[in-house]
N, C-alpha and C positions, 0 to 999 in steps of 0.2 A: 532436479533434485537442488535444495537450497544452496549447496556449495558451489553451484554454476552461477549465482546471483553475484554481480560485481560488488565489492566491498569497499568502495571509494567513500570518502566522507560525503555527507549530504548537507545541503543547507536547511536551516531550520523550517523554512516554508516549502520546501520540496517534498513531493510524494513521488515514489519511485514505483514504477509498475513493470515487472518483467514477466514474460510469457515464454513458456516452452511448449513442447508438444503435447503434455499432459497436465500441467499446472500452471496457474497464474499466482505470482507473489507480489504483495504489496508492502511498501515500508512507508509508514505514516508517522507523522510527529505525534508523540504520545498525547499531547493535548488535545489535538484534532480527533484521534482516535476515541479517546475517553468522551469527549463532548458530543460527537456527531456520528461516528462510524460504528461503535462497538455494539449498539442495539440493533443496527440494521444487519451486520453480518453474523450476530449470534445464530441465527436461525440456520446459517449455511454450514455450521459446524467447522470453522477454519482451524488450522494449527496456528496458535498464537505464541509469539517470543518477543520479549521486551529485551532491547539492548540499549546501550549508551553509544552515541556517535560524538567523535571529537568536535565537529563543528555543529551538528544538528540537534545536539542535545538527546534526551530520551527518545527513543523511537520503537514503534511496534512492528514487528514484520509478521505479516499474514501469509499462510500458505493455503491455496484453495484449489480444489479440482478445476478443469478447464470451464466446465458449464458455470460453476458458482462464480468463478473468477471474472468471466465475461459478463455476467449479471452485475457484479460490483462495479467493473469499468464503466458499464452504461450507466448505472446509477451515479457513480462519481462525476462522470461527464454532466449529468443533469445537475447536480449539486454544486459544481464550480461557481455559477453564478450567486447563489445563496452564500457561498464561503467569501465572497467579495473577492478582491485582488490580492489577498494575502498568500494564497498558496497557488503553487504551479505543479503540473505533471510532467515527469520525464518516463518516457515508455521505451522499453527495449524489447526485442523478441530474439530468443535464442534459436538459431536454426541449425 
């Protein structure tokens, strides 16, 4: 559940990915989400929530089922080269 996701401040260029038994949660910078990610993930019907982060500015939190989340993780790893060195990914697994 989303309340299990760490709620610490994120850097503006940080992408947080948290995986548990049944879901994958993503926390993207809002500008990156609108520019690159929104169209791709729309077909996966994610739960989308916009929030403000003290250090990272406006953020988008996505919740996807495990299969959809793993698909986005794979796609995101392929996209990192195209995004340049502006963003980095922090991955956590809740066991």
